[in-house]
C-alpha positions as CSV (number, residue, x, y, z in Angstrom):
1,M,-30.3,-76.3,13.6
2,S,-29.9,-76.7,17.4
3,K,-31.8,-74.5,19.8
4,R,-28.5,-73.2,21.0
5,K,-27.4,-72.0,17.6
6,I,-30.8,-70.3,17.1
7,F,-30.5,-68.6,20.4
8,I,-27.0,-67.3,19.5
9,M,-28.2,-66.0,16.1
10,I,-31.1,-64.1,17.7
11,L,-28.8,-62.7,20.3
12,V,-26.3,-61.5,17.7
13,S,-29.1,-59.9,15.7
14,V,-30.4,-58.0,18.7
15,L,-26.9,-56.7,19.4
16,I,-26.4,-55.6,15.9
17,I,-29.8,-53.7,15.9
18,S,-28.9,-52.2,19.2
19,I,-25.6,-50.9,18.0
20,C,-26.8,-49.6,14.7
21,S,-30.0,-48.0,15.9
22,P,-30.0,-44.6,17.7
23,V,-30.3,-45.2,21.4
24,F,-32.5,-42.1,21.6
25,A,-35.2,-43.6,19.4
26,A,-35.2,-46.7,21.6
27,E,-35.7,-44.7,24.7
28,N,-38.4,-42.6,22.9
29,E,-36.8,-39.4,24.1
30,K,-36.4,-36.1,22.3
31,L,-33.7,-33.6,21.4
32,K,-34.7,-30.5,23.4
33,V,-34.0,-27.2,21.7
34,W,-35.0,-23.9,23.4
35,F,-35.0,-20.4,22.0
36,V,-36.1,-17.0,23.5
37,S,-38.8,-15.5,21.5
38,C,-38.3,-12.7,18.9
39,F,-40.6,-10.8,16.5
40,V,-39.1,-12.4,13.4
41,T,-41.3,-15.4,12.9
42,D,-39.6,-16.5,9.6
43,M,-36.4,-16.9,11.5
44,L,-38.0,-19.0,14.3
45,N,-39.7,-21.1,11.7
46,Y,-36.4,-21.7,10.0
47,Y,-34.8,-22.8,13.3
48,K,-37.6,-25.3,13.7
49,Q,-37.3,-26.6,10.2
50,V,-33.6,-27.2,10.3
51,F,-33.5,-28.9,13.7
52,T,-36.5,-31.0,12.7
53,E,-34.7,-32.1,9.5
54,F,-31.6,-33.0,11.5
55,A,-33.6,-35.0,14.0
56,E,-35.4,-36.9,11.3
57,S,-32.1,-37.8,9.7
58,K,-31.1,-39.4,13.0
59,G,-34.4,-41.2,13.6
60,V,-35.3,-39.1,16.7
61,E,-37.8,-36.4,17.5
62,V,-37.1,-32.8,18.5
63,E,-38.9,-30.8,21.2
64,F,-38.7,-27.1,20.1
65,Q,-39.7,-24.5,22.6
66,I,-39.9,-20.7,22.1
67,I,-39.8,-19.0,25.5
68,P,-41.1,-15.4,26.1
69,D,-38.1,-13.2,27.1
70,V,-39.6,-12.3,30.5
71,D,-40.0,-16.0,31.4
72,A,-36.6,-17.2,30.3
73,P,-34.5,-16.7,33.5
74,L,-37.0,-18.6,35.7
75,K,-37.5,-21.3,33.0
76,F,-33.8,-22.0,32.6
77,A,-33.3,-21.9,36.4
78,A,-36.0,-24.4,37.1
79,A,-34.7,-26.7,34.3
80,I,-31.2,-26.6,35.7
81,E,-32.3,-27.1,39.3
82,G,-34.5,-30.0,38.2
83,G,-31.7,-31.7,36.4
84,N,-33.5,-31.5,33.1
85,P,-32.0,-28.7,31.0
86,P,-32.5,-28.5,27.3
87,D,-29.8,-30.1,25.1
88,I,-29.4,-26.9,23.0
89,A,-30.3,-23.3,23.8
90,E,-29.8,-19.9,22.3
91,F,-28.6,-17.1,24.6
92,G,-28.0,-13.4,24.2
93,T,-24.9,-11.7,25.5
94,P,-26.3,-10.9,29.0
95,G,-27.4,-14.5,29.8
96,F,-24.6,-16.5,28.2
97,I,-21.8,-15.8,30.6
98,K,-24.0,-16.3,33.6
99,Y,-24.3,-20.0,32.8
100,A,-20.8,-20.4,31.3
101,S,-19.2,-19.1,34.5
102,T,-21.2,-21.5,36.7
103,G,-20.1,-24.6,34.8
104,Q,-23.4,-25.3,33.1
105,F,-22.2,-25.5,29.5
106,L,-20.2,-28.1,27.6
107,D,-16.8,-27.1,26.3
108,I,-17.1,-27.0,22.6
109,S,-13.8,-25.3,21.7
110,D,-13.0,-28.0,19.2
111,L,-16.1,-27.2,17.1
112,F,-15.5,-23.4,17.5
113,N,-11.9,-23.7,16.3
114,K,-12.9,-25.9,13.4
115,L,-15.6,-23.4,12.3
116,E,-13.2,-20.4,12.8
117,K,-10.7,-22.1,10.5
118,E,-13.2,-23.2,7.8
119,R,-15.2,-20.0,7.7
120,G,-12.4,-17.5,7.2
121,G,-12.4,-16.4,10.9
122,V,-14.9,-15.0,13.4
123,F,-15.3,-11.3,14.2
124,D,-13.7,-10.4,17.5
125,I,-16.9,-9.7,19.3
126,G,-18.2,-13.2,18.4
127,K,-15.2,-14.9,20.0
128,E,-15.3,-12.6,23.0
129,A,-19.0,-13.4,23.6
130,V,-18.6,-17.2,23.9
131,T,-15.2,-17.4,25.6
132,Y,-14.9,-17.8,29.4
133,R,-11.4,-18.2,30.9
134,G,-9.9,-19.1,27.5
135,V,-12.5,-21.8,26.7
136,Q,-15.3,-21.5,24.1
137,Y,-18.6,-22.7,25.6
138,G,-20.8,-21.7,22.6
139,I,-21.0,-21.0,18.9
140,P,-21.9,-17.4,18.0
141,V,-24.9,-17.2,15.7
142,G,-25.6,-13.5,15.1
143,F,-24.6,-10.0,15.9
144,Q,-27.1,-7.3,16.8
145,A,-25.9,-3.8,16.2
146,Q,-26.7,-0.8,18.4
147,L,-27.2,1.6,15.5
148,N,-27.1,5.4,15.5
149,H,-30.3,6.6,13.8
150,I,-30.3,10.2,12.5
151,R,-32.9,12.2,10.7
152,K,-30.9,13.3,7.7
153,D,-33.7,15.5,6.4
154,I,-33.7,17.7,9.5
155,L,-30.0,18.3,9.1
156,E,-30.3,19.0,5.4
157,E,-33.0,21.6,6.0
158,A,-30.8,23.3,8.6
159,G,-27.8,23.2,6.3
160,L,-25.8,20.9,8.7
161,A,-23.5,18.1,7.9
162,L,-23.9,14.6,9.4
163,P,-22.0,14.4,12.7
164,T,-19.0,12.0,12.8
165,T,-17.8,12.8,16.3
166,Y,-19.4,13.3,19.7
167,E,-18.5,17.0,19.6
168,E,-20.2,17.4,16.2
169,L,-23.3,15.5,17.5
170,F,-23.5,17.9,20.4
171,E,-23.3,21.0,18.1
172,V,-25.9,19.8,15.5
173,A,-28.2,18.7,18.4
174,K,-28.1,22.1,19.9
175,A,-28.7,23.7,16.6
176,V,-32.0,21.8,15.8
177,N,-33.3,21.3,19.4
178,D,-36.8,22.8,19.7
179,P,-38.4,22.1,23.2
180,G,-41.2,24.6,22.5
181,N,-42.5,22.1,19.9
182,N,-41.6,19.1,22.0
183,F,-38.7,18.2,19.8
184,Y,-35.6,17.1,21.7
185,S,-32.6,16.2,19.7
186,L,-31.2,13.3,21.7
187,G,-33.9,10.7,22.1
188,Q,-31.9,8.5,24.5
189,P,-33.0,7.1,27.9
190,L,-30.9,8.1,30.9
191,S,-32.6,5.7,33.2
192,V,-31.8,2.5,35.2
193,S,-35.0,1.0,33.9
194,T,-33.5,-0.2,30.6
195,P,-30.2,-1.7,29.5
196,D,-30.3,0.8,26.6
197,S,-28.8,3.4,28.9
198,E,-26.0,1.1,30.1
199,Q,-25.1,0.1,26.6
200,W,-25.0,3.7,25.3
201,F,-22.9,5.0,28.2
202,R,-20.4,2.2,27.6
203,G,-19.9,3.3,24.0
204,I,-19.3,6.9,25.1
205,L,-16.9,5.8,27.9
206,W,-14.8,3.6,25.6
207,S,-14.7,6.2,22.8
208,F,-13.2,8.7,25.2
209,G,-10.6,6.2,26.3
210,G,-12.2,5.2,29.6
211,S,-13.1,1.7,30.8
212,I,-14.4,-0.2,33.8
213,V,-11.5,-2.7,34.0
214,A,-8.1,-3.2,32.4
215,E,-7.3,-5.9,29.9
216,D,-6.7,-8.4,32.7
217,S,-10.5,-8.3,33.2
218,K,-10.2,-7.7,37.0
219,T,-8.3,-4.5,37.7
220,V,-10.7,-1.6,38.1
221,V,-9.5,1.5,36.2
222,L,-12.7,3.6,36.0
223,D,-11.1,6.5,38.0
224,S,-9.4,8.3,35.1
225,Q,-9.3,11.6,33.2
226,E,-10.8,9.7,30.3
227,T,-13.8,8.7,32.3
228,R,-14.2,12.4,33.4
229,K,-14.1,13.5,29.7
230,A,-16.9,11.0,28.9
231,L,-19.0,12.2,31.8
232,Q,-18.4,15.8,30.9
233,W,-19.9,15.2,27.4
234,I,-23.0,13.6,29.0
235,V,-23.4,16.4,31.5
236,D,-23.0,19.1,28.8
237,T,-25.6,17.6,26.6
238,Y,-28.0,17.2,29.6
239,K,-27.5,20.8,30.8
240,A,-28.2,22.0,27.2
241,G,-31.7,20.5,27.5
242,L,-31.2,18.0,24.6
243,Y,-33.0,15.1,26.3
244,F,-36.7,14.6,26.8
245,P,-37.8,15.6,30.4
246,G,-38.9,12.1,31.2
247,A,-35.7,10.4,29.9
248,L,-34.4,9.8,33.4
249,G,-37.2,7.4,34.0
250,W,-37.9,5.9,30.6
251,D,-38.2,2.2,30.0
252,G,-36.8,0.4,26.9
253,S,-39.6,1.7,24.6
254,G,-38.9,5.4,25.2
255,N,-36.4,6.0,22.5
256,N,-38.3,3.9,20.0
257,K,-41.5,6.0,20.6
258,A,-39.5,9.2,20.4
259,Y,-38.1,8.4,17.0
260,L,-41.1,6.9,15.5
261,S,-43.2,9.9,16.5
262,G,-40.8,12.2,14.6
263,K,-39.9,14.1,17.8
264,T,-36.2,13.6,17.9
265,L,-33.1,13.9,15.8
266,F,-31.1,10.9,17.1
267,I,-31.4,7.6,18.9
268,Q,-29.2,4.6,19.3
269,N,-31.2,1.3,19.0
270,A,-31.1,-2.2,17.7
271,M,-32.8,-3.2,14.4
272,S,-36.4,-3.2,15.9
273,V,-36.9,0.5,14.9
274,Y,-35.7,-0.2,11.4
275,W,-38.2,-3.1,11.1
276,Q,-41.1,-1.0,12.3
277,M,-40.2,1.9,10.0
278,K,-40.0,-0.5,7.1
279,S,-43.5,-1.9,7.7
280,D,-45.4,1.1,9.2
281,F,-43.4,4.3,8.6
282,P,-41.7,4.0,5.2
283,E,-41.5,7.8,4.7
284,L,-39.6,8.1,8.0
285,L,-37.2,5.4,6.9
286,E,-36.4,7.3,3.8
287,K,-35.5,10.3,6.0
288,T,-33.3,8.2,8.2
289,I,-29.6,7.3,7.9
290,F,-27.5,5.0,10.1
291,V,-24.1,6.3,10.9
292,P,-21.1,4.6,12.5
293,P,-20.3,5.1,16.2
294,F,-19.3,8.6,16.9
295,E,-15.6,9.3,17.4
296,G,-14.4,10.4,20.8
297,T,-11.0,11.5,21.8
298,Q,-9.7,7.9,21.5
299,G,-11.5,6.6,18.4
300,R,-14.8,4.8,17.8
301,T,-15.9,1.9,20.0
302,D,-19.4,0.7,20.8
303,F,-21.4,-2.0,22.6
304,G,-22.9,-4.8,20.6
305,A,-24.9,-8.0,21.5
306,I,-24.1,-11.5,20.3
307,F,-26.6,-14.4,20.3
308,S,-25.0,-17.8,20.6
309,F,-25.8,-21.5,20.7
310,A,-24.7,-23.5,23.8
311,I,-25.0,-27.1,24.9
312,F,-25.8,-27.9,28.5
313,K,-23.2,-30.1,30.0
314,N,-25.7,-32.2,32.0
315,A,-28.2,-32.5,29.0
316,K,-29.3,-36.0,28.3
317,H,-28.2,-35.9,24.6
318,S,-25.2,-33.7,24.6
319,E,-23.3,-35.7,21.9
320,L,-26.3,-35.6,19.6
321,A,-26.6,-31.9,20.3
322,L,-23.1,-31.3,19.2
323,E,-23.8,-33.1,15.9
324,A,-26.9,-30.9,15.5
325,L,-24.8,-27.8,15.9
326,K,-22.3,-29.1,13.3
327,Y,-25.2,-29.6,11.0
328,F,-26.7,-26.2,11.6
329,M,-23.5,-24.2,11.2
330,Q,-22.8,-25.5,7.6
331,K,-22.4,-22.4,5.5
332,D,-25.4,-22.8,3.3
333,I,-27.7,-23.7,6.2
334,Y,-26.4,-20.9,8.3
335,E,-26.8,-18.4,5.5
336,G,-30.4,-19.6,5.2
337,L,-31.0,-18.5,8.8
338,I,-29.5,-15.0,8.1
339,D,-31.7,-14.6,5.1
340,A,-34.7,-15.7,7.0
341,G,-34.0,-13.1,9.6
342,A,-33.7,-10.4,6.9
343,G,-31.3,-8.3,9.0
344,Y,-32.3,-9.3,12.5
345,Y,-28.8,-11.0,12.8
346,V,-25.6,-9.8,11.2
347,P,-23.5,-12.9,10.3
348,I,-20.6,-13.4,12.6
349,F,-18.3,-15.4,10.3
350,K,-16.0,-13.6,7.9
351,D,-16.8,-15.7,4.8
352,N,-20.4,-14.2,4.9
353,V,-19.2,-10.7,4.2
354,G,-20.3,-10.8,0.6
355,M,-23.9,-11.8,1.3
356,A,-26.3,-9.9,-1.0
357,L,-28.7,-9.1,1.9
358,F,-26.1,-6.8,3.4
359,S,-24.7,-5.3,0.3
360,E,-27.9,-4.3,-1.5
361,D,-29.8,-2.6,1.4
362,Q,-28.1,0.5,2.7
363,Y,-29.5,0.1,6.2
364,L,-28.4,-3.5,6.5
365,K,-25.0,-2.6,5.1
366,A,-24.6,-0.1,7.9
367,A,-25.5,-2.8,10.4
368,F,-22.8,-5.1,9.0
369,E,-20.2,-2.3,9.2
370,Q,-21.0,-1.8,12.9
371,I,-19.5,-5.1,13.8
372,K,-15.9,-3.9,13.4
373,Y,-16.4,-1.2,16.1
374,S,-18.4,-3.3,18.6
375,H,-17.3,-5.1,21.8
376,G,-19.0,-7.0,24.6
377,L,-19.4,-6.7,28.3
378,G,-15.8,-7.1,29.5
379,F,-14.0,-4.9,27.0
380,P,-11.1,-4.3,26.8
381,G,-10.8,-7.6,28.6
382,T,-12.9,-10.7,28.2
383,S,-16.4,-11.5,29.4
384,T,-16.6,-12.6,33.0
385,A,-19.2,-13.3,35.6
386,E,-18.3,-10.0,37.3
387,A,-18.7,-8.0,34.0
388,Q,-22.2,-9.6,33.7
389,E,-23.1,-8.6,37.2
390,I,-22.0,-5.0,36.6
391,F,-24.1,-4.8,33.5
392,D,-27.1,-6.3,35.2
393,L,-26.8,-3.8,38.1
394,H,-26.6,-0.9,35.6
395,I,-23.7,0.5,37.6
396,L,-22.6,3.0,35.0
397,T,-26.1,4.4,34.7
398,D,-26.3,4.7,38.5
399,M,-23.1,6.8,38.4
400,V,-24.5,9.0,35.7
401,Q,-27.7,9.5,37.7
402,R,-25.8,10.5,40.8
403,I,-24.3,13.3,38.8
404,L,-27.4,14.4,36.8
405,V,-30.1,13.9,39.5
406,D,-28.3,14.1,42.9
407,N,-25.8,16.8,41.7
408,W,-22.8,14.8,42.9
409,S,-19.3,15.9,41.8
410,F,-17.5,13.6,39.3
411,D,-15.0,12.6,42.1
412,K,-17.7,11.6,44.5
413,A,-19.7,9.6,41.9
414,I,-16.7,7.9,40.6
415,K,-15.4,7.0,44.0
416,E,-18.8,5.4,45.0
417,T,-18.8,3.5,41.7
418,V,-15.2,2.3,42.1
419,D,-16.0,1.0,45.6
420,R,-19.0,-1.0,44.2
421,L,-16.9,-2.4,41.4
422,E,-14.0,-3.4,43.6
423,K,-16.4,-5.3,45.9
424,I,-17.7,-7.2,42.9
425,Y,-14.2,-8.1,41.6
426,Q,-13.0,-9.1,45.1
């Protein structure tokens, strides 16, 4: 055989190997997957297991990072500025739109639409959370409910029924309030120091028929009689002395501590209090019931948070990342995540409705029920960068504090707030 023929055969072999072998392995690079830390280690371990299995099937490595919540904004900003973002990252509602609106994420509408069709649909709040200007930039992974916790034993002892409306909550709260024994019926924060206040005020506003913007997601409509009705309920409960004296300055742990110490009738909180009761305060859990959002003059509506996967548009391995998401979102693998979280996430796809985890535990069943009442930042419109900014600035909470602390009239507080909102939307 001539040297020329040998050379051609070697060249062809090299080309075949190059085509068939993953380019990533040749470059010795890694699929980068980032998650913000949470307290459910089994769920984080499951994430790592699944993405590692996928990477091994492709002959590549995976770099899996768990980032403390307080470090996440700076970590992501530095990675983006340095041109080295992760391939895949998980974001909560507040952070997702920030990056989607600035063009950082890959359009993955095709995968979203495929999953929506195959999985029997996606709950409305899930689609709202990952959609920006009609495009899906993420895949919703899980819903976190803001649950109404009530001490059913206290109401039973007082011969009172469970409240189903805001007016009924006001009445039973007045009936069992006992400041002399440091028992305040409403264990909610009223402060700008925590998003808990902003979330709660939104649920009240929406249930009384008010909203920040119209369905077009840009016309400010806060100045309404419905807004005034919502504010009146907040003022009436405050003047009745139903909140802890320090609630105007509480951080995010205030309502948790109030409920776990047995010093309040009611809080609204995510599943973290349930988890702590289950492990450390089982007797308190037995005395607790989760109830749906309270009904206002215009029905039941509340705020909920969605956690989603996104792929950075400028990531080195965006195509491989898309394959990884397709792999992860297979029904059996996805349900494994939900089971590992044991209630931390409520599944967002409608074909998961019958999961045993959420039908056998009364508390988790209530969490699943919450999803049909819940909406995101831009309700009744869609999520936008402006809606994100308003949430981050705690503008509704500022308005409430103007009234409660500075004794402003509704008209004056609403006017200042509308001016702030219109500047943002301009």
